[in-house]
Every structure is written in C-alpha cells, then in structure tokens.
C-alpha positions as CSV (number, residue, x, y, z in Angstrom):
1,X,288.0,147.9,31.3
2,X,288.6,143.9,30.1
3,X,290.1,143.1,33.2
4,X,287.8,144.4,35.9
5,X,284.9,142.9,33.8
6,X,286.3,139.2,34.0
7,X,286.9,139.9,37.7
8,X,282.7,141.0,38.0
9,X,282.4,137.9,35.7
10,X,284.1,135.7,38.7
11,X,282.4,137.8,41.3
12,X,279.0,137.0,40.1
13,X,279.3,133.5,39.7
14,X,280.8,133.0,42.7
15,X,277.7,135.0,44.8
16,X,275.7,132.6,42.6
17,X,276.9,129.8,44.0
18,X,275.6,128.3,47.0
19,X,278.4,128.0,50.2
20,X,277.7,125.2,52.5
21,X,277.2,126.7,55.9
22,X,278.0,123.2,57.7
23,X,281.1,120.6,57.1
24,X,280.1,117.2,58.0
25,X,282.0,114.1,56.6
26,X,278.8,112.2,55.6
27,X,275.3,113.0,54.6
28,X,272.9,110.7,54.7
29,X,269.4,111.6,52.4
30,X,266.3,110.0,53.1
31,X,263.7,111.0,50.0
32,X,260.4,109.7,51.9
33,X,257.3,109.4,49.5
34,X,254.8,108.8,52.6
35,X,251.5,110.3,51.5
36,X,250.0,106.6,50.9
37,X,249.5,103.4,52.9
38,X,253.2,103.0,53.7
39,X,252.8,106.0,56.6
40,X,252.9,103.5,59.5
41,X,256.3,102.5,57.9
42,X,257.5,105.5,57.7
43,X,257.5,106.4,61.1
44,X,258.7,102.8,62.4
45,X,261.9,103.8,60.1
46,X,262.5,107.2,61.5
47,X,262.6,105.6,64.6
48,X,264.8,103.3,63.4
49,X,267.6,105.8,62.1
50,X,267.0,107.6,65.8
51,X,268.4,104.6,67.4
52,X,271.4,104.3,64.6
53,X,275.5,105.6,65.3
54,X,275.7,108.7,63.9
55,X,279.5,109.9,64.1
56,X,280.5,112.8,62.4
57,X,277.1,112.0,59.6
58,X,274.0,113.9,59.8
59,X,270.7,112.0,58.4
60,X,268.5,115.1,56.8
61,X,265.1,113.9,55.7
62,X,262.1,114.9,53.5
63,X,259.0,113.3,54.8
64,X,255.9,113.8,53.1
65,X,252.9,111.8,54.5
66,X,249.1,112.6,54.7
67,X,249.8,115.1,57.8
68,X,251.9,117.2,55.6
69,X,255.7,117.7,54.4
70,X,258.4,118.5,56.8
71,X,262.3,118.8,56.5
72,X,264.1,117.1,59.4
73,X,267.7,116.3,61.1
74,X,267.0,112.6,62.6
75,X,269.7,112.7,65.7
76,X,268.2,110.4,69.1
77,X,265.0,112.4,68.1
78,X,262.8,114.1,65.2
79,X,264.1,117.7,64.9
80,X,262.2,119.5,62.6
81,X,263.9,122.3,60.0
82,X,260.9,123.5,58.0
83,X,257.5,122.8,58.0
84,X,255.5,123.2,54.3
85,X,252.2,122.5,53.2
86,X,251.3,119.3,51.8
87,X,253.6,118.8,48.9
88,X,253.4,116.5,46.1
89,X,256.3,114.2,47.0
90,X,256.1,113.0,42.9
91,X,257.0,116.3,42.0
92,X,260.9,116.8,40.7
93,X,260.8,120.0,41.5
94,X,260.4,119.1,45.5
95,X,263.2,116.7,45.2
96,X,265.3,119.3,44.1
97,X,264.6,121.6,46.4
98,X,265.3,119.1,49.2
99,X,268.8,118.1,47.5
100,X,269.3,121.9,46.8
101,X,268.7,122.7,50.4
102,X,270.9,119.9,51.9
103,X,273.7,120.2,49.9
104,X,273.6,124.1,49.8
105,X,273.5,123.5,53.9
106,X,276.0,120.8,54.7
107,X,279.1,120.3,52.8
108,X,280.0,116.1,52.6
109,X,283.0,114.3,51.6
110,X,280.7,111.3,50.8
111,X,276.4,111.3,50.3
112,X,273.8,108.5,50.8
113,X,270.6,109.1,49.0
114,X,267.4,106.7,49.7
115,X,264.6,107.3,47.5
116,X,261.9,106.3,50.3
117,X,258.1,104.6,48.8
118,X,256.3,102.6,46.3
119,X,258.3,101.4,43.4
120,X,257.7,100.0,40.0
121,X,260.8,100.4,37.8
122,X,261.4,102.4,34.6
123,X,258.7,104.2,33.0
124,X,258.7,104.1,29.7
125,X,255.5,105.5,28.1
126,X,254.2,108.2,29.3
127,X,253.2,108.3,33.0
128,X,251.2,105.5,33.3
129,X,252.3,103.0,36.1
130,X,255.9,103.5,36.1
131,X,258.0,105.1,38.9
132,X,258.9,105.3,42.5
133,X,257.4,107.5,45.3
134,X,253.8,107.4,44.7
135,X,251.8,110.3,46.5
136,X,248.2,109.6,46.8
137,X,247.2,112.5,47.7
138,X,248.2,114.3,44.6
139,X,248.0,111.0,42.3
140,X,251.4,111.6,40.9
141,X,255.2,110.1,41.1
142,X,258.7,110.5,40.2
143,X,260.0,108.6,36.3
144,X,263.4,107.6,36.2
145,X,263.6,110.2,34.2
146,X,262.7,113.1,35.9
147,X,265.3,111.7,38.9
148,X,268.1,112.2,36.4
149,X,266.8,115.8,35.6
150,X,266.5,116.4,39.1
151,X,270.3,114.6,40.3
152,X,271.5,116.3,36.8
153,X,270.7,120.0,37.7
154,X,272.7,119.0,41.1
155,X,275.6,117.9,39.7
156,X,275.8,121.3,37.9
157,X,275.2,123.1,40.6
158,X,277.4,121.3,43.1
159,X,279.8,120.2,40.8
160,X,279.5,116.5,42.6
161,X,277.2,113.2,42.4
162,X,275.4,111.2,44.8
163,X,278.0,108.8,45.8
164,X,274.8,106.0,46.8
165,X,271.9,105.7,45.9
166,X,269.3,103.3,47.6
167,X,265.8,102.7,46.6
168,X,263.8,101.3,49.4
169,X,261.1,101.0,47.0
170,X,259.9,97.2,45.2
171,X,261.6,96.3,41.3
172,X,264.0,99.5,41.0
173,X,266.8,96.7,40.3
174,X,267.1,97.0,36.5
175,X,269.6,97.8,33.6
176,X,267.4,100.8,32.5
177,X,267.8,102.4,35.8
178,X,271.4,102.6,36.4
179,X,271.8,103.6,32.8
180,X,269.5,106.4,33.1
181,X,271.3,107.7,36.0
182,X,275.1,106.7,35.5
183,X,276.4,110.2,35.1
184,X,274.8,111.5,38.7
185,X,275.4,108.4,40.9
186,X,278.2,105.9,41.6
187,X,276.7,103.2,43.6
188,X,272.7,102.1,42.8
189,X,271.4,99.5,45.6
190,X,267.9,97.8,45.1
191,X,266.1,95.0,44.3
192,X,265.0,93.8,41.9
193,X,261.6,91.8,43.4
194,X,259.9,93.1,45.7
195,X,260.8,95.0,48.8
196,X,259.1,94.1,52.5
197,X,256.8,96.7,54.2
198,X,259.8,96.7,57.0
199,X,262.1,97.8,53.9
200,X,265.9,99.1,54.8
201,X,267.2,98.4,58.5
202,X,268.0,101.9,59.2
203,X,269.6,101.8,62.2
204,X,272.0,99.2,60.9
205,X,272.7,100.8,57.5
206,X,273.1,104.8,59.1
207,X,275.2,102.7,61.3
208,X,277.2,101.2,59.0
209,X,277.5,104.2,57.1
210,X,278.6,105.9,59.9
211,X,281.5,103.5,61.1
212,X,282.5,103.1,57.1
213,X,286.3,103.9,56.5
214,X,286.9,101.9,53.8
215,X,285.6,102.7,49.8
216,X,281.9,103.5,48.9
217,X,282.6,100.0,47.0
218,X,283.1,98.4,50.2
219,X,280.4,100.1,52.3
220,X,277.5,99.9,49.3
221,X,278.3,96.2,49.6
222,X,278.5,96.3,53.8
223,X,275.1,97.9,53.2
224,X,273.2,95.6,50.4
225,X,274.4,92.5,53.3
226,X,272.8,94.4,55.9
227,X,269.2,94.4,54.5
228,X,270.5,91.0,53.3
229,X,271.0,89.4,56.6
230,X,267.9,91.8,58.2
231,X,265.2,89.2,56.7
232,X,267.9,86.4,57.0
233,X,266.7,85.5,60.4
234,X,267.9,88.8,61.3
235,X,266.4,91.6,63.2
236,X,263.6,92.2,60.6
237,X,262.5,88.7,61.0
238,X,262.9,85.9,58.1
239,X,262.0,87.3,54.5
240,X,262.6,85.8,50.8
241,X,264.9,88.9,49.8
242,X,266.9,90.3,46.8
243,X,269.6,93.0,46.9
244,X,272.3,94.3,44.7
245,X,275.0,96.8,44.3
246,X,275.6,98.0,40.5
247,X,278.4,99.7,39.5
248,X,277.2,102.6,37.2
249,X,280.0,102.9,35.4
250,X,280.0,99.7,33.3
251,X,276.1,100.7,31.9
252,X,277.7,102.0,28.8
253,X,279.5,98.9,28.0
254,X,276.3,96.4,28.9
255,X,274.4,99.4,26.9
256,X,276.8,98.9,24.4
257,X,276.8,94.4,24.7
258,X,273.0,94.4,24.6
259,X,273.0,96.4,21.3
260,X,275.1,93.8,19.6
261,X,273.1,91.1,20.4
262,X,269.4,92.2,19.4
263,X,269.7,90.2,16.3
264,X,270.8,87.2,17.4
265,X,267.6,87.3,19.9
266,X,265.7,88.2,17.0
267,X,266.6,85.2,14.8
268,X,266.0,83.2,18.1
269,X,262.4,80.6,17.4
270,X,262.9,80.3,21.5
271,X,263.3,83.6,22.5
272,X,259.5,84.2,24.1
273,X,259.7,81.2,25.7
274,X,262.9,81.5,27.3
275,X,262.1,84.5,28.6
276,X,259.0,83.6,30.4
277,X,261.3,81.6,32.5
278,X,263.1,84.1,34.1
279,X,259.8,86.7,35.0
280,X,260.1,89.0,37.5
281,X,257.1,87.3,39.9
282,X,253.8,90.7,40.3
283,X,256.2,92.5,37.9
284,X,256.0,90.7,34.8
285,X,256.9,93.2,31.9
286,X,261.0,92.6,33.3
287,X,263.2,89.7,33.4
288,X,266.2,88.9,35.1
289,X,268.8,90.1,32.4
290,X,271.6,87.8,33.7
291,X,269.7,84.8,33.3
292,X,268.2,85.3,30.2
293,X,271.6,86.4,28.3
294,X,273.2,83.2,29.6
295,X,270.1,80.7,28.9
296,X,270.0,82.3,24.8
297,X,273.6,83.1,23.8
298,X,276.1,80.6,22.5
299,X,279.0,79.9,24.8
300,X,281.2,82.4,23.6
301,X,279.1,85.8,23.8
302,X,277.7,84.2,27.0
303,X,281.9,84.6,28.4
304,X,282.1,87.8,27.2
305,X,278.7,88.9,28.7
306,X,279.8,87.0,32.0
307,X,283.3,89.2,32.5
308,X,280.5,92.1,32.2
309,X,278.4,91.2,34.6
310,X,281.2,90.7,37.4
311,X,282.2,94.3,37.1
312,X,278.4,95.4,37.0
313,X,276.8,93.4,39.2
314,X,279.3,93.9,42.5
315,X,277.2,91.9,44.8
316,X,273.8,90.2,44.5
317,X,272.1,88.5,47.6
318,X,269.2,86.4,47.3
319,X,267.7,83.5,49.4
320,X,264.2,84.1,46.7
321,X,265.0,82.3,43.6
322,X,268.1,81.5,42.3
323,X,266.5,82.4,38.2
324,X,267.3,85.9,39.8
325,X,270.8,87.3,39.7
326,X,270.3,91.1,40.8
327,X,269.7,92.9,38.0
328,X,266.5,92.8,35.6
329,X,265.6,94.3,32.0
330,X,262.1,95.1,30.5
331,X,261.3,93.1,28.3
332,X,257.4,93.1,28.1
C-alpha cells in the first residue's frame, strides 16, 4: 500500500511538471516593454532580429506596445503565436507567464533573456521611480525584486537558471541588481550609464549567440563587444557608451567586502566629496563603485578589492568616461 501511495505521489509530481514539446539548442527571449515612447525603436529592433542568423536557435518575444500584447516567434518575419489584450508589462505575472510559456514549449541548452525598455536602476523604497519595463498605459513597472521573484519561480519550476540576462535599458548595471539576481542568473550584461535609443544591435547579438561554440562567459563577452563596436563607428554609428559583463557568482564576496569597509567609510571626512566625483550622469543617486573604492581606501584594502573586482566584472567597454569602470552602486 505504501509503495502504491509513493508511486501515486511521483506520478502526480511528474504530471504537474511542464514537459517542453520542442528541443532547441539555444533560446533567445525578449521581454519588450514598448507601451511607451520607445514604440518606434521596438519596431526597429524586431526588424534587426529578423535579419539575424538563427541556426538551431529560437527567438521568442513578448511584445507589449500601444496596439496590444502578443507573443511572437521571430524568424525572417514576425510570426504571432498568441495575441492578448493590452497587458501590463510592469506586472510580474505577465513576465512569469511569458517565461513559463517559453520554457514549457522549448527545451533549450542555453537561454539568453533580454529585458527591454526604460530602466532606472534597483528600486529601493516602495514603487516610486526605480525599476525597468515602464508601461505608460498602466502606469506601472517592474522592480528588481519582482524580477527576482519571477526568476525564482522559474528556477523552481524548471530546475534551471537563466544563463545570460541582458538589460537593454538605461542604468541597470549596478552591484545591487546583480546581487539580487545571483541565484537565478549566471551572467548579467548591461550599462551603468544610458543606453542609446537604438539599443542592442539585435542582428549582431543573435548571430553571435547562434555561432557561439564556447562557454557562456565567452558568449557574454562577445555580445558585450558586439554592442560596444556597434556604437564605436560601427553599425549604429558613433555614440559614447558603457557596457559590461558581471559574473553573479562573485557578488556575495563583494557584499561581504562592502560590509567590512563601511566603518572605514563612515570615519572619513572627505567621503561625500569623493562620492561626488563619480556620480553617474542623469542618475546621480548612483556612483561608479570601482573608482569610488579605489579613491577611498588605503593600498592594502584596495589591493584586495581589485582582486575581487577582476572576478566580478568579466569585461567592461567604455568610450564614454574613464571614471566609469563597469558597475555602479547606490549611494544617494
């Protein structure tokens, strides 16, 4: 009797777990929050996706704009999988349903997720003014805590992380963001400053993913380099940009280090004047984490910090300002 009961429990667990119906080597997911003034840029990015090489790769996008919300497969054209009413892309349930659909439908070896839209950092107090994926129709947005909770449910349901998370949104590359997502994402790509309106060069990024035969760290570096080169007299012209790759597995060590130096920072009379030297333009509550620490601590502490940062920031590209080294920290 006990054996039958155990067998029944196992059967129920098996039946309740999603079984993907299609196998694919690589899955490129885009959560496009374009129900705002980025609508035209969203259309342009979809055209870029259509041009990309997609060998053994699926591009699945949730597109939320002023005309409505739909899930699409992007091949050499837009193929609508499901049309919905105008949903709130700032609602974490909408993000969860999209990721759940994609991972229930496709079993992939490697997954890249792009969070697309307006961005403004970590969101510390309530839901006022900080987050990503702003939806104008619903006056809503996603906080990093909400994204973390969604990815936690996805990991629990599918027993896997997102391999690479790309923020195609301004100001998202902060140590707090990567720390929040460390258990659910391996590599985070983004900018600590602004992202130009053209965003990622999706044809180049997806083609890079399609052709990648190396590990995920190398893939992340190559995607970041493709982004930077596209704005360095490349396919998207010439703009001052920053972009970096963070290995989230080192964020716990960084947190412990920061906690250890707080008493030192508090004791310094000039800490606020040093802070002002490294404010992120247009988002002054954030400062460059690396430059600030290097300018504040003594040589011994700085040496330890540099060794940690070499692991955390895999690579950073910058033709914007040498003060910015790839990752910010919230310091209002």
